[in-house]
C-alpha positions in Angstrom: 29.8 26.5 9.3 29.6 28.2 5.8 29.6 32.0 6.0 26.1 32.3 4.5 24.5 30.0 7.1 23.7 30.9 10.7 22.3 28.7 13.4 19.1 29.6 15.3 21.2 30.0 18.5 23.5 32.4 16.8 20.6 34.3 15.3 18.9 34.7 18.7 22.2 35.8 20.3 22.7 38.4 17.6 19.2 39.8 18.0 19.5 39.9 21.8 22.9 41.7 21.6 21.5 44.2 19.1 18.5 44.9 21.4 20.7 45.3 24.4 23.0 47.9 22.8 20.5 49.8 20.8 19.6 53.4 21.9 16.1 54.7 21.5 15.7 57.3 18.8 13.6 59.6 21.0 12.1 59.8 24.4 8.7 58.7 23.1 7.6 55.2 24.0 8.5 52.8 21.2 5.6 51.4 19.2 5.1 47.7 18.9 6.1 46.4 15.5 3.2 45.4 13.3 3.2 42.0 11.7 2.3 42.2 8.0 -0.5 39.8 7.0 0.6 36.8 5.1 -0.4 36.3 1.5 -0.7 32.6 2.0 -2.1 30.3 4.8 0.1 30.0 7.9 1.6 26.6 8.5 1.9 24.3 11.5 -0.3 22.6 14.1 -3.1 22.1 14.7 -4.6 21.0 11.4 -8.2 21.4 10.5 -9.8 18.7 8.3 -12.0 19.7 5.4 -14.3 16.7 6.1 -15.0 14.1 8.7 -12.6 11.4 7.4 -8.9 11.0 7.6 -6.8 8.6 5.5 -3.1 7.8 5.7 -2.1 8.0 2.0 1.2 9.6 2.9 2.9 10.7 6.1 1.3 14.2 6.2 -0.8 13.5 9.2 1.7 11.3 11.0 3.9 12.9 13.6 7.6 12.5 12.8 8.4 12.3 16.5 11.2 13.7 18.6 13.9 12.7 21.0 16.3 13.9 23.7 19.6 13.0 25.3 18.9 12.6 29.1 21.1 12.3 32.2 20.3 10.2 35.2 18.3 13.0 36.8 16.0 13.3 33.7 17.6 16.5 32.3 17.6 16.8 28.6 20.9 18.0 27.1 19.7 18.2 23.5 22.4 20.3 21.6 23.6 21.9 24.8 26.1 21.3 27.7 28.9 18.9 27.8 28.9 15.2 28.5 31.0 12.1 28.0 30.3 9.7 25.1 28.2 7.4 27.4 26.9 9.8 30.0 23.5 10.4 28.4 20.7 8.1 27.3 18.6 8.5 24.2 14.9 8.7 24.7 12.4 9.2 21.8 8.8 10.3 22.0 6.0 9.7 19.5 8.4 8.3 17.0 6.5 6.1 14.5 7.8 2.6 14.7 7.5 -0.4 12.4 4.8 1.0 10.2 4.3 1.0 6.5 1.7 2.3 4.0 0.3 -0.3 1.6 -2.0 0.5 -1.4 -4.7 -2.1 -1.9 -5.3 -3.5 -5.4 -8.7 -2.7 -6.9 -11.3 -5.2 -8.0 -13.0 -5.0 -11.3 -16.6 -4.3 -11.9 -18.1 -4.0 -15.4 -19.2 -3.4 -18.0 -21.4 -0.8 -16.3 -23.8 -1.0 -19.2 -24.0 -2.1 -22.8 -23.4 0.4 -25.6 -26.8 -0.3 -27.1 -27.9 3.2 -28.0 -27.8 3.8 -31.8 -25.3 6.7 -31.3 -23.0 4.5 -29.4 -22.7 1.8 -32.1 -19.6 3.4 -33.6 -17.3 2.2 -30.9 -19.1 2.3 -27.5 -18.9 4.8 -24.6 -16.0 6.3 -22.7 -16.8 7.9 -19.2 -15.2 11.3 -18.5 -16.5 12.5 -15.1 -18.5 10.9 -12.4 -20.0 13.2 -9.7 -22.2 12.2 -6.8 -24.6 15.0 -6.2 -27.6 15.1 -3.8 -28.1 11.4 -3.7 -27.8 10.8 -7.5 -24.9 9.8 -9.6 -24.1 11.9 -12.7 -21.9 10.7 -15.5 -20.5 12.7 -18.4 -18.7 10.9 -21.2 -18.2 10.4 -24.9 -20.4 8.3 -27.2 -18.7 7.0 -30.3 -21.3 7.3 -33.1 -21.0 5.6 -36.4 -20.0 7.9 -39.2 -22.2 7.8 -42.3 -19.1 8.2 -44.6 -17.6 4.8 -45.5 -14.2 4.3 -43.8 -14.5 7.5 -41.7 -13.7 7.5 -38.0 -16.5 7.5 -35.5 -18.0 10.8 -34.4 -17.4 11.7 -30.7 -20.5 13.0 -29.0 -20.5 14.4 -25.4 -23.2 12.5 -23.6 -24.8 12.3 -20.1 -26.2 9.5 -18.0 -27.8 9.3 -14.5 -28.2 6.7 -11.8 -29.8 6.4 -8.4 -27.3 4.0 -7.0 -24.2 4.3 -9.3 -24.9 0.8 -10.8 -28.1 1.0 -12.9 -27.8 3.7 -15.5 -30.3 5.5 -17.7 -29.9 7.8 -20.7 -32.3 10.7 -20.1 -34.0 12.1 -23.2 -32.7 15.7 -23.1 -33.8 17.0 -26.4 -30.7 19.2 -26.7 -29.0 17.8 -29.9 -30.4 16.5 -33.1 -29.0 13.2 -34.2 -30.1 11.5 -37.4 -33.3 13.5 -37.4 -34.4 13.1 -33.8 -33.7 14.6 -30.4 -34.7 11.8 -28.1 -31.2 11.2 -26.8 -28.7 12.1 -24.1 -26.3 14.0 -26.3 -25.2 17.4 -25.1 -24.0 18.7 -28.4 -20.4 19.7 -27.6 -16.9 18.2 -27.5 -16.0 15.7 -24.8 -14.2 16.9 -21.7 -14.3 16.8 -17.9 -16.8 18.5 -15.6 -16.6 19.9 -12.0 -18.9 21.8 -9.7 -17.8 25.2 -8.6 -19.0 26.3 -5.1 -17.6 29.8 -5.4 -19.8 31.3 -8.1 -23.5 32.1 -8.8 -25.7 29.2 -9.8 -25.6 30.3 -13.5 -21.9 29.1 -13.6 -22.1 26.3 -11.0 -20.8 23.7 -13.5 -17.6 24.0 -15.4 -16.1 22.0 -18.3 -12.5 21.8 -19.7 -11.2 20.1 -22.7 -8.3 20.1 -25.2 -8.8 21.7 -28.6 -6.9 23.7 -31.2 -7.0 27.2 -32.7 -5.8 28.6 -36.0 -2.5 30.3 -36.6 -4.2 33.7 -36.7 -6.1 33.1 -33.5 -2.9 31.8 -31.9 -0.9 35.0 -32.8 -3.7 37.3 -31.6 -4.0 35.3 -28.3 -0.2 35.4 -27.8 -0.2 39.2 -28.2 -3.0 39.6 -25.6 -2.0 37.0 -23.0 1.6 36.0 -23.3 1.7 34.4 -19.8 -1.1 32.0 -21.0 0.7 31.1 -24.2 3.4 28.4 -24.8 5.0 29.3 -28.1 5.7 25.6 -28.8 2.0 24.9 -28.8 1.9 26.0 -32.5 2.7 23.2 -35.0 4.0 24.1 -38.4 3.0 20.7 -39.7 -0.6 21.0 -38.5 -0.8 24.8 -39.0 -2.6 25.2 -35.7 -2.0 25.6 -32.0 -3.1 23.3 -29.2 -5.2 24.8 -26.4 -7.5 24.2 -23.5 -11.0 25.5 -23.7 -13.7 26.0 -21.1 -17.4 26.3 -20.7 -19.9 27.1 -18.0 -23.4 25.8 -17.2 -26.2 26.2 -14.6 -27.2 22.5 -14.7 -24.4 20.6 -16.3 -26.5 20.0 -19.4 -26.8 23.3 -21.2 -23.4 24.7 -21.8 -22.1 28.1 -22.8 -18.6 27.8 -24.3 -16.2 30.6 -23.4 -15.1 32.8 -26.3 -11.4 32.1 -26.1 -9.1 29.5 -24.6 -8.3 29.3 -20.9 -4.6 28.7 -21.9 -2.7 27.9 -25.1 -0.4 24.9 -24.5 0.2 21.4 -25.8 -2.0 19.1 -23.7 -3.9 16.0 -24.7 -6.3 13.3 -23.7 -7.4 14.3 -20.2 -7.5 17.7 -18.5 -9.0 17.9 -14.9 -9.9 21.1 -13.1 -11.5 21.9 -9.7 -12.0 24.9 -7.4 -9.8 24.7 -4.3 -11.6 26.2 -1.4 -8.5 26.4 0.7 -6.5 28.2 -1.9 -9.6 30.0 -3.2 -8.3 29.4 -6.7 -9.0 27.2 -9.6 -6.5 24.4 -10.2 -6.1 22.5 -13.4 -4.0 19.4 -14.2 -2.9 18.8 -17.7 -0.8 16.6 -20.0 2.7 18.0 -19.8 6.1 16.8 -20.9 9.4 15.6 -19.4 11.9 17.1 -21.8 15.2 19.0 -21.9 16.4 22.1 -23.7 17.4 21.9 -27.3 20.8 23.0 -28.4 20.9 26.8 -29.1 22.8 26.1 -32.3 19.9 24.3 -34.0 17.4 26.7 -35.7 13.7 26.0 -35.6 13.5 25.0 -39.2 16.0 22.2 -38.6 14.5 20.9 -35.3 12.5 17.7 -35.3 9.1 17.3 -33.6 9.9 17.8 -29.9 7.1 15.5 -28.7 8.9 12.5 -30.2 11.7 12.7 -27.5 9.4 13.8 -24.6 8.0 11.6 -21.9 4.4 12.3 -21.1 4.0 13.9 -17.6 1.5 15.7 -15.6 1.3 19.5 -15.3 -0.5 21.9 -12.9 -1.7 25.4 -13.2 -3.7 27.6 -10.8 -5.6 30.8 -11.2 -8.0 33.1 -9.4 -9.9 33.5 -12.7 -11.3 30.4 -14.4 -11.1 32.2 -17.8 -7.4 32.9 -17.5 -4.8 30.3 -16.6 -1.0 30.5 -16.9 0.9 27.8 -18.8 1.1 24.7 -16.6 4.3 23.5 -15.0 5.3 19.8 -14.5 4.5 18.5 -11.0 4.7 14.8 -11.6 7.0 13.0 -14.1 8.1 9.4 -14.7 10.7 8.8 -12.0 13.5 6.3 -11.7 11.1 3.9 -9.9 9.3 3.4 -13.2 10.6 1.7 -16.3 12.3 3.9 -18.9 9.6 3.0 -21.4 6.7 4.0 -19.1 5.0 7.4 -19.2 2.2 9.1 -17.3 -0.5 9.2 -19.9 -3.4 10.8 -17.9 -3.7 12.3 -14.4 -7.2 11.4 -13.1 -7.0 13.9 -10.3 -9.6 13.4 -7.6 -10.1 13.4 -3.8 -11.1 10.9 -1.1 -14.8 10.6 -0.5 -15.7 12.6 2.6 -12.2 14.2 2.7 -11.9 16.9 0.0 -8.5 17.9 1.3 -7.0 14.5 0.6 -5.6 14.9 -2.9 -5.2 11.7 -5.0 -4.3 10.9 -8.6 -4.9 7.6 -10.4 -2.5 8.3 -13.3 -2.8 6.0 -16.3 0.7 4.6 -16.9 1.3 3.7 -20.6 3.7 0.8 -20.9 5.2 1.5 -24.3 7.2 -1.7 -24.2 4.0 -3.7 -24.9 1.3 -1.0 -25.5 -0.7 -1.9 -22.4 -1.7 0.4 -19.5 -2.1 0.2 -15.8 -3.4 2.6 -13.1 -1.3 4.0 -10.4 -2.2 5.6 -7.1 -0.4 8.8 -6.1 -1.0 11.1 -3.1 -0.3 14.8 -2.3 -1.0 16.9 0.8 -1.2 20.1 -1.1 -1.9 19.2 -4.8 1.6 20.3 -5.8 4.0 17.7 -4.6 3.1 14.1 -5.6 4.4 10.7 -4.7 3.3 7.2 -5.6 1.8 5.3 -2.7 3.7 2.0 -2.0 2.0 -0.9 -3.7 1.1 1.2 -6.8 0.0 0.4 -9.5 -3.4 -0.7 -8.1 -5.1 -1.8 -11.4 -4.0 -3.2 -14.7 -5.1 -4.3 -18.1 -7.1 -7.5 -18.1 -6.0 -10.6 -20.1 -6.3 -10.1 -23.8 -9.6 -10.9 -25.5 -11.6 -9.8 -22.5 -13.7 -6.6 -22.9 -11.0 -4.6 -21.0 -8.0 -6.6 -22.2 -6.5 -4.1 -24.6 -5.9 -1.0 -22.5 -7.7 1.1 -19.8 -7.7 4.7 -18.6 -9.0 6.0 -15.2 -11.3 8.9 -14.9 -12.5 11.2 -12.0 -14.1 10.9 -9.6 -13.6 8.4 -6.8 -17.1 8.1 -5.1 -18.7 6.0 -2.4 -21.6 3.7 -3.0 -24.4 3.0 -0.5 -22.8 -0.3 0.5 -19.5 1.4 1.4 -17.6 0.4 -1.7 -15.4 3.1 -3.3 -15.5 3.1 -7.1 -13.5 4.8 -9.8 -14.7 4.8 -13.4 -12.4 3.7 -16.1 -12.6 3.4 -19.9 -11.5 0.1 -21.4 -10.7 -1.0 -24.9 -10.7 -4.5 -26.4 -7.5 -3.6 -28.3 -4.1 -2.2 -27.4 -3.8 1.5 -27.1 -2.2 2.3 -30.4 -3.6 -0.6 -32.4 -5.7 -0.1 -35.6 -8.9 1.4 -34.4 -11.4 0.3 -37.0 -12.7 -2.4 -34.6 -12.0 -0.5 -31.3 -14.7 -1.0 -28.8 -14.8 1.1 -25.7 -16.8 0.4 -22.5 -17.1 1.7 -18.9 -16.1 -0.1 -15.8 -15.3 0.5 -12.1 -12.2 -0.1 -10.2 -13.6 -1.1 -6.8 -12.2 -0.9 -3.3 -14.7 -2.9 -1.0 -15.4 -1.3 2.4 -13.6 1.8 1.4 -10.2 0.1 1.9 -7.9 1.7 -0.5 -4.7 2.3 1.6 -3.7 0.7 4.8 -1.4 1.9 7.5 0.0 -1.5 8.6 1.9 -3.0 11.5 2.8 -6.6 10.6 3.8 -7.2 14.1 3.9 -4.3 16.6 3.9 -0.7 15.7 3.0 2.7 17.0 2.5 6.3 15.8 0.8 9.5 16.7 -1.0 12.0 14.6 -0.1 15.7 14.2 -2.3 17.9 16.3 -5.7 18.4 14.8 -9.1 19.8 15.7 -11.5 16.9 15.7 -14.6 17.6 13.5 -16.7 15.6 16.0 -16.6 14.2 19.5 -16.4 10.5 18.6 -13.8 8.5 16.7 -14.6 5.5 14.4 -12.0 3.2 12.8 -12.1 1.3 9.6 -9.7 -1.4 10.8 -8.8 -5.1 10.5 -6.6 -7.0 12.9 -5.5 -10.6 13.3 -7.2 -12.6 16.0 -4.1 -12.1 18.1 -3.9 -8.5 17.1 -5.4 -5.2 18.4 -5.5 -1.5 18.2 -5.3 0.9 21.2 -5.9 4.7 21.0 -4.8 7.4 23.4 -5.9 11.1 23.3 -3.5 13.9 24.3 -3.4 17.6 24.2 -0.8 19.5 22.1 1.7 19.3 25.0 1.5 15.5 24.6 -0.2 15.0 28.0 -2.9 12.3 27.9 -6.4 13.5 28.7 -8.0 12.2 31.8 -9.6 8.8 31.2 -8.3 8.6 27.6 -5.0 6.9 28.1 -3.8 3.6 26.6 -4.6 2.0 30.0 -8.2 3.2 29.7 -8.6 2.1 26.1 -10.8 -0.8 25.0 -8.8 -2.9 22.5 -10.2 -3.0 19.0 -10.0 -6.5 17.6 -11.3 -8.0 14.4 -12.7 -6.7 11.1 -14.7 -3.5 11.4 -15.7 -1.0 8.8 -16.8 1.6 11.3 -16.3 0.8 15.0 -16.3 3.3 17.8 -13.2 3.7 19.9 -14.0 3.6 23.6 -12.3 4.2 26.9 -13.9 2.1 29.7 -17.2 2.3 27.8 -17.0 6.0 27.0 -17.0 7.0 23.3 -16.4 10.8 23.8 -12.8 11.9 22.9 -12.8 13.9 26.2 -11.5 17.2 24.8 -13.0 20.7 25.2 -15.0 21.8 22.2 -12.7 23.5 19.6 -9.5 22.2 21.3 -6.8 20.4 19.4 -5.8 16.9 20.2 -3.1 14.3 19.2 -4.2 10.7 18.7 -1.7 8.1 19.6 -2.0 4.5 18.3 -0.5 1.2 19.3 -1.1 -1.6 16.7 -0.4 -5.3 16.8 -0.9 -7.3 13.6 -3.3 -4.6 12.4 -4.3 -2.4 9.5 -5.9 0.9 9.8 -7.7 2.1 6.6 -9.3 5.3 7.8 -10.4 7.4 10.7 -13.9 9.0 10.8 -15.2 11.5 13.3 -18.8 11.8 14.4 
């Protein structure tokens, strides 16, 4: 064993020996050592869900299992004792067997509405943020207004729409912004960006907005002097004579906005910045455009260096802060990996969560395929918002055939929401032309990527499989499954305590097989729906599957 490593057994032996030989410093009784409070949450079982729903988008909630080496009398000789090569038998427990995760492809729905408002005639409408709030659907986005100057690009106008069902949309006459001599419009009068609701602050700042922008050289230098940790020196461009930045704004209603006086952070981002308040961390988290790029040779001075973005791959960055007005420079948390083509980049992040499960972190990153200037939408998962992995089966959505309304390119936007009929929908912007094509005849429109019945990712056993969850505290006394089996398939569920002992009457032998296609079916044991645990106690859920897919668990 290397000298800088020590096994747990050696460590415990050393501690015990030290305790046995140590002499008390005085005749006074020794005081019990005090454990200092942790600065971060403690880890381990049991888990507590932030909502009522649990999805298997990664292995975070699946028990890795364990094993032992047993003799004929049932004694476990795991890393101890002495035995011949064939004296002991291997025995596993709660080891997941013959299971796989499979991302489901999304269906298309759109256009959501026609760009028939006069201020949308310059190129259509691009959604930015969809929020389901108190039974209504709220959509912020960008209207492309025709520019009165011949040959000029369209004006981008931050706009707002509402819907009672997420399907039929209206443009409320807000009276906030004058356009062509009138105020009967849904224009908010500021730059486009993304919006989130902040549950941690007074109502006057309940809504927050973030967006990319730029500042002058003088403003950049002054900001750098005051807030060096929030400044990336490479954000300043000699060619453009300005520095890229991310700005913020606050609002009481999501309509009337107060821009903050200085940037949240000065760094080179682009296209889509998404932020939210993490109630577990008690911090703001922001996802940005970042870059996969190496260090330049020290022998090349700045004046001889070429534009560094030309050799960088677009990636996704993350930053967190206890103060919405002051973020550090983001760090890359998700970059194009070897499973992607070398010409593919992560163009936008589309960070969101699972409906009814705010602790299930998802991204639907737009993947730009530079080999043919098309895009597709991937699905990535994270248990903590920091470490990200593509879900097997990604990408889940792609550019339509050319000459269709969404046949040029498309980009996903937050948030994933649930409609009344159980469909999960994610807004996307689509163009009739490739991403970097001449944009004089570019037409943007809004659509939905749709997962019917809320079936986005399946935990699947093609034949027979089994697994157990990590210990969790159920947020209800009943368990419902979103599940589909073959006619010859089934799902059985057993409930145990943290010692892996089955609760009375909740064994596999007591379980009623779940067979067929069910969006929300109750799990029962000889007709009983109750999980059988004491209130507040943790449980482990064991599953046996035959030719089955589990899409989600829901507690009631």
